[in-house]
C-alpha positions as CSV (number, residue, x, y, z in Angstrom):
1,X,-9.7,44.4,8.8
2,X,-7.6,46.5,11.1
3,X,-6.7,43.4,13.1
4,X,-5.5,41.6,10.1
5,X,-3.4,44.6,9.1
6,X,-1.5,44.5,12.3
7,X,-1.2,40.7,12.4
8,X,0.6,41.1,9.0
9,X,2.7,43.8,10.2
10,X,3.6,41.6,13.2
11,X,4.6,38.7,10.8
12,X,6.6,41.1,8.7
13,X,8.5,42.6,11.7
14,X,9.2,39.3,13.2
15,X,10.6,37.7,9.9
16,X,12.0,40.8,8.1
17,X,15.4,39.1,7.8
18,X,13.9,36.4,5.6
19,X,11.1,38.3,3.9
20,X,13.2,41.4,3.0
21,X,17.0,41.2,3.8
22,X,17.5,37.7,2.3
23,X,16.2,38.7,-1.2
24,X,17.8,42.2,-0.9
25,X,21.2,40.8,-0.1
26,X,20.9,38.4,-3.1
27,X,19.9,41.4,-5.2
28,X,22.8,43.5,-4.2
29,X,25.2,40.6,-4.9
30,X,23.7,40.1,-8.4
31,X,24.0,43.8,-9.1
32,X,27.6,43.9,-8.0
33,X,28.6,40.9,-10.1
34,X,27.1,42.7,-13.2
35,X,28.8,45.9,-12.4
36,X,32.2,44.2,-11.9
37,X,31.7,42.2,-15.1
38,X,31.0,45.2,-17.1
39,X,33.9,47.1,-15.5
40,X,36.3,44.3,-16.5
41,X,34.9,44.5,-19.9
42,X,35.7,48.1,-20.2
43,X,39.3,47.6,-19.4
44,X,39.9,44.4,-21.0
45,X,41.9,44.6,-24.2
46,X,40.2,41.6,-25.6
47,X,36.6,43.0,-25.1
48,X,37.8,46.4,-26.3
49,X,38.9,44.8,-29.6
50,X,35.9,42.7,-30.5
51,X,32.4,42.0,-29.3
52,X,30.2,38.9,-30.0
53,X,26.4,39.6,-30.2
54,X,23.9,36.9,-30.8
55,X,26.7,34.9,-32.3
56,X,27.9,37.6,-34.6
57,X,31.4,39.0,-34.0
58,X,31.9,42.8,-34.4
59,X,35.0,45.0,-34.2
60,X,34.3,47.6,-31.4
61,X,35.7,50.3,-33.8
62,X,33.3,49.5,-36.5
63,X,30.3,48.5,-34.2
64,X,28.2,51.6,-35.2
65,X,28.8,51.1,-39.0
66,X,28.6,47.4,-39.3
67,X,25.5,46.5,-37.1
68,X,22.2,46.8,-39.2
69,X,19.1,48.4,-37.7
70,X,17.3,45.1,-37.9
71,X,20.0,43.6,-35.6
72,X,19.7,46.5,-33.2
73,X,15.9,46.0,-33.1
74,X,16.2,42.3,-32.6
75,X,18.6,42.8,-29.6
76,X,16.3,45.5,-28.1
77,X,13.2,43.3,-28.5
78,X,15.0,40.4,-26.7
79,X,16.1,42.7,-23.9
80,X,12.6,44.3,-23.5
81,X,11.0,40.8,-23.5
82,X,13.3,39.0,-21.4
83,X,15.2,41.4,-18.9
84,X,12.8,40.5,-16.1
85,X,14.4,36.9,-16.1
86,X,17.5,38.5,-14.5
87,X,15.5,38.4,-11.3
88,X,15.3,34.5,-11.5
89,X,17.9,33.8,-8.6
90,X,15.5,35.8,-6.3
91,X,12.6,33.5,-7.2
92,X,14.9,30.7,-6.1
93,X,15.1,32.3,-2.6
94,X,11.4,32.8,-2.3
95,X,10.4,29.1,-1.9
96,X,13.0,28.5,0.8
97,X,11.6,31.6,2.7
98,X,8.0,30.5,2.4
99,X,8.6,26.9,3.0
100,X,10.6,27.3,6.4
101,X,8.3,30.2,7.4
102,X,5.2,28.0,7.2
103,X,7.0,25.1,8.8
104,X,7.8,27.1,12.0
105,X,4.9,29.5,12.0
106,X,2.6,27.7,14.5
107,X,5.2,25.4,16.0
108,X,7.4,28.3,17.2
109,X,4.5,29.8,19.1
110,X,4.1,26.7,21.1
111,X,7.8,25.9,21.6
112,X,8.6,29.5,23.2
113,X,5.1,29.5,24.9
114,X,4.2,32.7,23.3
115,X,1.1,31.2,22.3
116,X,-0.3,31.8,25.8
117,X,0.3,35.4,25.4
118,X,-1.4,35.6,21.9
119,X,-4.4,33.6,23.2
120,X,-4.8,36.1,26.0
121,X,-5.5,38.8,23.4
122,X,-8.9,39.3,21.7
123,X,-7.5,37.8,18.5
124,X,-9.2,34.5,17.1
125,X,-7.1,31.5,16.1
126,X,-8.8,31.9,12.7
127,X,-7.3,35.5,12.1
128,X,-4.0,34.3,13.5
129,X,-3.7,31.4,11.2
130,X,-5.2,33.3,8.2
131,X,-2.6,36.2,8.8
132,X,0.3,33.6,8.4
133,X,-1.4,32.2,5.2
134,X,-1.7,35.7,3.7
135,X,2.0,36.4,4.7
136,X,3.2,33.2,3.0
137,X,1.0,33.5,-0.1
138,X,0.8,37.3,-0.6
139,X,3.3,39.3,1.5
140,X,6.4,37.3,1.0
141,X,5.9,37.0,-2.8
142,X,5.0,40.6,-3.3
143,X,8.2,41.7,-1.5
144,X,10.3,39.4,-3.6
145,X,8.5,40.4,-6.8
146,X,9.2,44.1,-6.1
147,X,12.8,43.5,-5.2
148,X,13.1,41.4,-8.4
149,X,11.6,44.0,-10.5
150,X,13.9,46.7,-9.1
151,X,16.9,44.4,-9.5
152,X,16.1,43.5,-13.1
153,X,15.6,47.2,-13.9
154,X,18.9,48.2,-12.5
155,X,20.8,45.2,-14.2
156,X,19.2,46.0,-17.6
157,X,20.2,49.7,-17.2
158,X,23.8,48.7,-16.4
159,X,23.8,46.4,-19.4
160,X,22.4,49.0,-21.8
161,X,25.1,51.2,-20.5
162,X,27.7,48.7,-21.2
163,X,26.3,48.1,-24.6
164,X,26.5,51.7,-25.4
165,X,30.2,51.8,-24.4
166,X,30.7,49.1,-27.1
167,X,28.8,50.9,-29.7
168,X,25.4,49.2,-29.4
169,X,23.1,52.1,-28.6
170,X,19.6,50.5,-28.1
171,X,18.5,52.4,-25.0
172,X,15.8,54.2,-26.9
173,X,14.6,51.1,-28.8
174,X,14.2,49.2,-25.5
175,X,12.4,52.0,-23.6
176,X,10.0,52.5,-26.6
177,X,9.1,48.7,-26.5
178,X,5.8,48.2,-24.8
179,X,7.0,44.8,-23.5
180,X,9.6,46.6,-21.3
181,X,7.0,48.3,-19.3
182,X,4.5,45.4,-19.4
183,X,6.8,42.9,-18.0
184,X,6.6,44.1,-14.3
185,X,2.8,44.2,-14.4
186,X,2.8,40.7,-16.0
187,X,5.0,39.4,-13.2
188,X,2.7,40.8,-10.4
189,X,-0.2,39.5,-12.5
190,X,1.0,36.0,-11.8
191,X,0.4,36.4,-8.1
192,X,-3.3,34.9,-8.2
193,X,-1.7,31.8,-10.1
194,X,0.9,31.5,-7.4
195,X,-1.6,31.8,-4.5
196,X,-3.8,29.1,-5.9
197,X,-0.9,26.8,-6.9
198,X,0.9,27.0,-3.5
199,X,-2.2,26.6,-1.3
200,X,-1.6,22.8,-0.9
201,X,1.9,23.2,0.4
202,X,1.1,26.1,2.7
203,X,-1.9,24.3,4.0
204,X,0.1,21.1,4.5
205,X,3.1,22.8,6.2
206,X,0.9,24.8,8.6
207,X,-1.1,21.8,9.5
208,X,2.2,19.9,10.4
209,X,3.4,23.1,12.2
210,X,0.3,23.1,14.2
211,X,0.3,19.3,15.1
212,X,4.0,18.3,15.6
213,X,5.5,18.5,19.0
214,X,9.1,18.3,17.6
215,X,11.2,17.5,14.6
216,X,8.9,19.5,12.4
217,X,11.0,19.2,9.3
218,X,11.2,15.4,9.5
219,X,7.5,15.1,10.0
220,X,6.7,17.3,7.1
221,X,9.3,16.0,4.6
222,X,10.7,12.7,5.9
223,X,7.4,11.0,6.4
224,X,6.0,11.6,2.9
225,X,9.4,10.5,1.3
226,X,9.4,7.4,3.6
227,X,5.9,6.6,2.6
228,X,6.9,6.9,-1.0
229,X,9.8,4.5,-0.7
230,X,7.5,2.0,1.1
231,X,4.9,2.3,-1.6
232,X,7.5,1.7,-4.2
233,X,8.7,-1.4,-2.5
234,X,5.1,-2.6,-2.0
235,X,4.5,-2.0,-5.9
236,X,7.6,-3.9,-6.7
237,X,6.4,-6.9,-4.5
238,X,2.7,-6.9,-5.7
239,X,4.0,-6.5,-9.4
240,X,6.3,-9.4,-9.0
241,X,3.8,-11.6,-7.3
242,X,0.4,-10.8,-8.9
243,X,1.4,-8.5,-12.0
244,X,-0.3,-5.6,-10.6
245,X,1.6,-2.6,-9.2
246,X,1.0,1.0,-7.8
247,X,1.5,4.0,-9.9
248,X,4.2,5.3,-7.5
249,X,5.4,7.8,-10.2
250,X,1.9,9.5,-10.4
251,X,1.6,9.7,-6.6
252,X,5.1,11.0,-6.3
253,X,4.6,13.9,-8.9
254,X,1.0,14.7,-8.1
255,X,0.9,14.2,-4.4
256,X,4.4,14.4,-2.8
257,X,6.0,16.9,-5.2
258,X,2.8,19.0,-5.3
259,X,2.5,18.9,-1.6
260,X,6.1,19.8,-0.9
261,X,7.1,22.0,-3.9
262,X,4.2,24.0,-5.0
263,X,5.7,27.2,-3.4
264,X,8.3,27.3,-6.2
265,X,7.3,30.1,-8.7
266,X,6.7,28.8,-12.2
267,X,6.3,25.1,-10.8
268,X,3.0,25.1,-12.5
269,X,4.4,25.2,-16.1
270,X,5.6,21.6,-16.3
271,X,2.4,20.3,-14.7
272,X,0.4,22.4,-17.2
273,X,2.1,20.7,-20.2
274,X,3.1,24.0,-21.6
275,X,4.9,24.0,-24.9
276,X,8.4,25.5,-24.6
277,X,8.0,27.3,-27.8
278,X,5.1,29.2,-26.5
279,X,7.4,30.8,-23.9
280,X,9.9,32.1,-26.5
281,X,9.9,34.9,-29.1
282,X,10.8,34.2,-32.7
283,X,14.5,34.9,-32.0
284,X,14.3,32.2,-29.0
285,X,14.4,34.9,-26.3
286,X,12.3,34.5,-23.3
287,X,8.9,36.1,-23.8
288,X,7.5,37.7,-20.5
289,X,4.1,37.9,-22.2
290,X,4.3,34.3,-23.3
291,X,5.2,33.3,-19.7
292,X,2.2,35.3,-18.4
293,X,-0.3,33.8,-20.8
294,X,0.9,30.3,-20.4
295,X,0.9,30.6,-16.5
296,X,-2.7,31.1,-16.5
297,X,-3.6,28.1,-18.7
298,X,-3.1,25.5,-15.9
299,X,-5.9,27.0,-14.0
300,X,-8.3,25.4,-16.4
301,X,-7.3,22.1,-15.1
302,X,-9.4,20.6,-12.3
303,X,-6.2,19.4,-10.4
304,X,-5.4,23.1,-9.6
305,X,-8.7,23.7,-8.0
306,X,-8.7,20.3,-6.2
307,X,-5.3,21.2,-4.7
308,X,-6.5,24.5,-3.6
309,X,-9.5,22.9,-2.0
310,X,-7.3,20.4,-0.2
311,X,-5.0,23.2,1.0
312,X,-8.0,25.1,2.3
313,X,-9.2,22.2,4.3
314,X,-5.7,21.7,5.8
315,X,-5.6,25.3,6.8
316,X,-9.0,24.8,8.4
317,X,-7.5,21.8,10.4
318,X,-4.5,24.0,11.4
319,X,-7.0,26.6,12.8
320,X,-8.8,23.9,14.8
321,X,-5.6,22.3,16.0
322,X,-4.3,25.7,17.3
323,X,-7.3,26.0,19.4
324,X,-6.1,23.2,21.9
325,X,-2.5,22.4,20.9
326,X,-0.9,24.6,23.4
327,X,1.6,22.2,24.9
328,X,-0.3,22.1,28.3
């Protein structure tokens, strides 16, 4: 366990720029944009004259008197349930970080010959590869999730401050809503779903990283896409000549897309055939609780577990490849 701890720390130290600084810089830019937008609203004569909330126009001077308590409660409920969605851009950074980390994780050790140094240490190939798996599936998502939670929290505080400036005082209503405090826990509670769903992509990328001697990206991405194009051509020919074709669409969605894109958070929702209405509140705002519940439903499908099993087998293959693939 202590060995794994230090291996994980090594991975974090070596890739701190992508694991921490990339999402942190994006988060700072997001907060800065929100702050500048609010500052512009404070000094803009148009914004100071009237405000539009949920499609209803209110004069700023009469905001307190004209907005009913039901409207305030509705706005506060929407904010408490959906403020965590403000971190969505950070979840767009995560798949790129995990994808390219896995693609280079085992290849770079062979390219710079540092694999000879690591093999001289009393560290097994199994522990080395598993440390990279845990880094991609647990460490990187947790760091991004935590930065995302802090970012969303700062953005919602700035937004509530701006709303108070325009007469919409809902801080107490938002903070008193249980959904406001449950949202971060629900986000972290999606980590097991992400781990199981992303296993095929992580396993595949590590296998290619352990096998390819060069051009890792082309082997990992170009070959599956080329095979898909060839299968489409073969399907067209056989369907034209014999009336029987290959279901290329199914292969593209369930093999190629699953194999390359499963590191995208929330990618399991379309595959789980989740109803869009189940993700929204009555006022059509995003429900963090709804997203949490619906995200666990795809685990009832056998395809998720089959994908996880295939990913585990590919990780085992990457471990075996690393035992002898040291470029001489």
